[in-house]
VOBA-1610 file (N, C-alpha, C; in pm, whole numbers, padded with zeros to 5 digits, always signed):
BEGIN
Unk+00537+03735-05663Unk+00480+03617-05669Unk+00544+03486-05672Unk+00525+03382-05725Unk+00604+03270-05744Unk+00628+03183-05632Unk+00570+03233-05505Unk+00571+03138-05386Unk+00481+03048-05397Unk+00537+02936-05360Unk+00452+02793-05351Unk+00408+02752-05229Unk+00264+02726-05206Unk+00215+02683-05083Unk+00150+02547-05106Unk+00150+02449-05021Unk+00095+02332-05034Unk-00057+02355-05010Unk-00145+02293-05123Unk-00293+02300-05105Unk-00338+02272-04963Unk-00301+02181-04918Unk-00335+02144-04765Unk-00306+02246-04663Unk-00210+02298-04680Unk-00180+02420-04586Unk-00273+02535-04611Unk-00283+02552-04730Unk-00396+02681-04767Unk-00526+02654-04715Unk-00561+02525-04742Unk-00696+02510-04698Unk-00722+02518-04540Unk-00606+02447-04497Unk-00585+02472-04335Unk-00606+02611-04286Unk-00518+02683-04349Unk-00528+02850-04310Unk-00668+02912-04339Unk-00732+02864-04446Unk-00863+02915-04478Unk-00951+02874-04356Unk-00955+02767-04326Unk-01032+02726-04209Unk-01010+02821-04077Unk-00876+02831-04068Unk-00847+02908-03951Unk-00899+03059-03970Unk-00874+03113-04091Unk-00918+03246-04108Unk-01074+03250-04098Unk-01139+03152-04142Unk-01305+03127-04144Unk-01356+03133-03985Unk-01279+03070-03913Unk-01295+03049-03762Unk-01268+03137-03661Unk-01122+03186-03679Unk-01039+03270-03578Unk-00979+03385-03630Unk-01029+03421-03746Unk-00965+03536-03829Unk-01071+03670-03858Unk-01023+03751-03900Unk-01090+03900-03954Unk-01044+03934-04068Unk-01116+03989-04163Unk-01059+04061-04269Unk-01122+04191-04264Unk-01056+04296-04298Unk-01116+04422-04287Unk-01042+04509-04362Unk-01130+04638-04413Unk-01066+04760-04480Unk-01125+04870-04384Unk-01017+04958-04321Unk-01040+05067-04247Unk-00987+05198-04297Unk-01049+05321-04260Unk-00978+05439-04277Unk-00895+05459-04173Unk-00788+05510-04216Unk-00674+05559-04115Unk-00745+05655-04038Unk-00670+05656-03903Unk-00740+05744-03783Unk-00627+05851-03752Unk-00599+05931-03838Unk-00538+06056-03807Unk-00394+06024-03733Unk-00344+05905-03755Unk-00202+05882-03692Unk-00114+05965-03770Unk+00020+05971-03724Unk+00114+06057-03783Unk+00167+05984-03909Unk+00155+05850-03928Unk+00222+05799-04050Unk+00114+05786-04142Unk-00007+05842-04121Unk-00115+05821-04219Unk-00168+05982-04247Unk-00236+05978-04382Unk-00286+06107-04442Unk-00415+06087-04429Unk-00515+06202-04416Unk-00647+06218-04413Unk-00689+06143-04545Unk-00778+06061-04562Unk-00834+06008-04685Unk-00759+05891-04724Unk-00662+05828-04652Unk-00593+05700-04675Unk-00675+05584-04634Unk-00655+05462-04666Unk-00732+05349-04635Unk-00651+05235-04636Unk-00667+05145-04534Unk-00579+05021-04543Unk-00669+04895-04522Unk-00613+04781-04576Unk-00682+04670-04569Unk-00594+04548-04515Unk-00649+04465-04423Unk-00575+04386-04344Unk-00666+04264-04309Unk-00601+04146-04285Unk-00660+04040-04227Unk-00560+03973-04131Unk-00615+03900-04033Unk-00536+03843-03949Unk-00600+03701-03885Unk-00518+03624-03823Unk-00566+03507-03745Unk-00523+03537-03597Unk-00579+03475-03489Unk-00537+03503-03359Unk-00570+03361-03280Unk-00472+03348-03166Unk-00522+03245-03069Unk-00399+03256-02979Unk-00416+03164-02874Unk-00341+03140-02778Unk-00249+03037-02774Unk-00235+02967-02872Unk-00115+02864-02895Unk-00018+02925-02991Unk+00092+02970-02909Unk+00203+03050-02982Unk+00254+02989-03087Unk+00273+02863-03074Unk+00356+02770-03196Unk+00258+02789-03308Unk+00136+02759-03297Unk+00059+02773-03423Unk+00058+02893-03499Unk+00019+02993-03421Unk+00020+03126-03486Unk+00169+03176-03544Unk+00274+03123-03456Unk+00424+03155-03518Unk+00445+03080-03643Unk+00376+02957-03646Unk+00419+02878-03769Unk+00343+02941-03880Unk+00228+02988-03864Unk+00144+03062-03977Unk+00196+03180-04014Unk+00255+03259-03935Unk+00331+03374-03958Unk+00463+03351-04056Unk+00532+03258-03993Unk+00669+03227-04066Unk+00619+03156-04206Unk+00538+03053-04217Unk+00516+03000-04337Unk+00441+03106-04432Unk+00352+03175-04408Unk+00274+03249-04490Unk+00323+03394-04500Unk+00438+03426-04432Unk+00495+03572-04455Unk+00423+03672-04386Unk+00358+03644-04249Unk+00276+03725-04176Unk+00345+03811-04079Unk+00285+03888-04025Unk+00370+03961-03891Unk+00321+03907-03777Unk+00399+03851-03674Unk+00355+03793-03549Unk+00392+03899-03442Unk+00260+03876-03358Unk+00287+03975-03255Unk+00206+03893-03126Unk+00241+03935-03003Unk+00182+03868-02867Unk+00133+04003-02782Unk+00008+03944-02723Unk-00031+04046-02619Unk-00023+03958-02500Unk+00030+04029-02406Unk+00043+03957-02271Unk-00095+03980-02213Unk-00116+03854-02131Unk-00230+03870-02045Unk-00219+03924-01926Unk-00324+03994-01867Unk-00315+04079-01732Unk-00392+03995-01619Unk-00443+03902-01656Unk-00527+03833-01557Unk-00508+03683-01569Unk-00427+03621-01529Unk-00383+03476-01532Unk-00453+03398-01626Unk-00483+03462-01766Unk-00535+03371-01888Unk-00405+03366-01953Unk-00387+03306-02087Unk-00303+03291-02157Unk-00279+03408-02239Unk-00172+03426-02281Unk-00137+03530-02377Unk-00198+03502-02497Unk-00226+03625-02566Unk-00283+03608-02700Unk-00200+03628-02822Unk-00188+03575-02937Unk-00093+03579-03038Unk-00169+03625-03162Unk-00100+03684-03254Unk-00176+03720-03365Unk-00086+03732-03500Unk-00147+03699-03599Unk-00054+03692-03731Unk-00149+03784-03806Unk-00071+03893-03874Unk-00142+03987-03958Unk-00079+04003-04092Unk-00169+04033-04202Unk-00119+04075-04325Unk-00199+04199-04371Unk-00112+04292-04425Unk-00174+04412-04474Unk-00182+04409-04629Unk-00236+04502-04687Unk-00264+04488-04827Unk-00124+04472-04904Unk-00035+04526-04822Unk+00091+04502-04921Unk+00145+04346-04889Unk+00139+04294-04771Unk+00188+04173-04730Unk+00077+04036-04780Unk-00032+04083-04766Unk-00134+03964-04803Unk-00178+03979-04937Unk-00144+04043-05023Unk-00178+04056-05155Unk-00148+03942-05243Unk-00033+03888-05195Unk+00015+03758-05277Unk-00050+03623-05209Unk-00093+03631-05084Unk-00137+03497-05014Unk-00280+03495-05056Unk-00358+03599-05018Unk-00505+03599-05039Unk-00566+03518-05175Unk-00553+03550-05294Unk-00578+03470-05396Unk-00563+03322-05384Unk-00452+03269-05320Unk-00445+03126-05302Unk-00534+03069-05197Unk-00550+03150-05083Unk-00648+03102-04979Unk-00783+03110-05011Unk-00834+03206-05082Unk-00980+03243-05124Unk-01054+03092-05174Unk-01007+03018-05270Unk-01104+02931-05320Unk-01123+02823-05200Unk-01057+02828-05073Unk-01098+02745-04955Unk-01186+02812-04869Unk-01182+02927-04868Unk-01276+03010-04752Unk-01426+02988-04784Unk-01509+02972-04667Unk-01626+02949-04672Unk-01702+03073-04602Unk-01692+03089-04494Unk-01760+03224-04432Unk-01704+03361-04442Unk-01572+03355-04487Unk-01515+03491-04505Unk-01482+03517-04649Unk-01548+03434-04729Unk-01519+03438-04889Unk-01532+03585-04924Unk-01668+03633-04927Unk-01720+03762-04952Unk-01602+03876-04931Unk-01577+03870-04778Unk-01489+03983-04739Unk-01350+03980-04793Unk-01283+03834-04834Unk-01166+03830-04894Unk-01206+03880-05050Unk-01287+03866-05117Unk-01313+03921-05240Unk-01310+04073-05237Unk-01393+04128-05122Unk-01367+04272-05110Unk-01216+04342-05093Unk-01142+04248-04997Unk-01014+04263-04968Unk-00936+04271-05109Unk-00959+04172-05184Unk-00858+04179-05297Unk-00915+04275-05417Unk-01035+04311-05401Unk-01082+04435-05493Unk-01018+04567-05439Unk-01021+04575-05309Unk-00946+04683-05243Unk-00798+04701-05323Unk-00730+04586-05291Unk-00594+04555-05306Unk-00561+04597-05452Unk-00643+04527-05544Unk-00644+04562-05684Unk-00672+04697-05735Unk-00758+04768-05696Unk-00817+04899-05733Unk-00806+05017-05643Unk-00786+04988-05519Unk-00797+05123-05412Unk-00670+05135-05358Unk-00584+05028-05353Unk-00506+05071-05235Unk-00399+05162-05266Unk-00317+05246-05181Unk-00224+05331-05207Unk-00082+05276-05243Unk-00014+05331-05333Unk+00119+05275-05363Unk+00193+05257-05232Unk+00166+05342-05155Unk+00268+05341-05017Unk+00163+05344-04908Unk+00187+05275-04813Unk+00106+05292-04679Unk+00087+05421-04629Unk-00034+05480-04605Unk-00040+05606-04554Unk-00067+05701-04666Unk-00060+05707-04782Unk-00059+05774-04894Unk-00225+05804-04932Unk-00239+05927-04955Unk-00371+05985-04957Unk-00416+05922-05112Unk-00531+05866-05116Unk-00594+05804-05233Unk-00659+05942-05329Unk-00660+05912-05463Unk-00751+06005-05523Unk-00883+05979-05500Unk-00960+06080-05522Unk-01090+06104-05494Unk-01186+05997-05519Unk-01166+05927-05663Unk-01245+05808-05706Unk-01232+05699-05619Unk-01087+05660-05597Unk-01049+05545-05523Unk-01074+05552-05378Unk-01082+05679-05335Unk-01129+05698-05205Unk-01262+05670-05173Unk-01356+05688-05260Unk-01497+05666-05250Unk-01534+05519-05281Unk-01442+05459-05369Unk-01457+05310-05395Unk-01415+05238-05268Unk-01297+05281-05198Unk-01247+05214-05073Unk-01346+05228-04947Unk-01395+05339-04951Unk-01527+05362-04845Unk-01627+05262-04879Unk-01671+05248-04998Unk-01784+05157-05025Unk-01727+04995-04993Unk-01623+04968-05048Unk-01588+04831-05015Unk-01555+04806-04858Unk-01528+04902-04784Unk-01511+04900-04637Unk-01649+04888-04573Unk-01741+04982-04631Unk-01901+04945-04595Unk-01949+04813-04610Unk-01917+04760-04735Unk-01939+04615-04737Unk-01887+04501-04682Unk-01754+04522-04672Unk-01694+04443-04576Unk-01751+04428-04442Unk-01750+04539-04380Unk-01821+04560-04226Unk-01952+04488-04242Unk-02057+04514-04326Unk-02173+04464-04328Unk-02176+04304-04332Unk-02064+04262-04407Unk-02066+04108-04424Unk-02013+04060-04292Unk-01934+04109-04235Unk-01872+04076-04089Unk-01983+04086-04001Unk-02053+04202-03989Unk-02168+04222-03894Unk-02292+04105-03918Unk-02304+04074-04046Unk-02405+03984-04087Unk-02359+03836-04049Unk-02218+03802-04066Unk-02172+03687-04004Unk-02193+03667-03862Unk-02144+03768-03781Unk-02162+03762-03634Unk-02293+03721-03603Unk-02412+03779-03662Unk-02531+03746-03619Unk-02563+03620-03677Unk-02515+03564-03783Unk-02544+03428-03824Unk-02498+03343-03737Unk-02362+03363-03686Unk-02307+03258-03596Unk-02351+03268-03471Unk-02437+03360-03427Unk-02500+03372-03312Unk-02424+03451-03207Unk-02319+03524-03254Unk-02220+03583-03163Unk-02273+03725-03096Unk-02361+03798-03171Unk-02409+03922-03109Unk-02566+03931-03116Unk-02628+03846-03034Unk-02760+03828-03012Unk-02806+03939-02926
//
């Protein structure tokens, strides 16, 4: 902890997350780095302006990536935080979130109560059930928000 971010930057990031971000809790899908029964939480923001997304990644300790376009469109860029890298940031952003506040609360609850000590580690049964419930609630909120915004009519 101990990192300081200006309130205006946190509010700006919260607006970006509300509009162009996602917050999710997902079960690992049998990749070699994961064990069955493990869960991960993450949030990200994306866009086509590389400078903006790169600044977010550098300023808020996120992981930057680029997906090249294959059709004359602009490349897309993403900044991502896992439950390990985002646990410090999210409590500072939470007070400024509007539409994704509930998902952020589920994310923080997961980080506090359910996350494994090391990415890919199998959770104890009770924590796994709690993670599954938080994941379902987070997904339900995301689905409701999409309909509320008129994105999946």
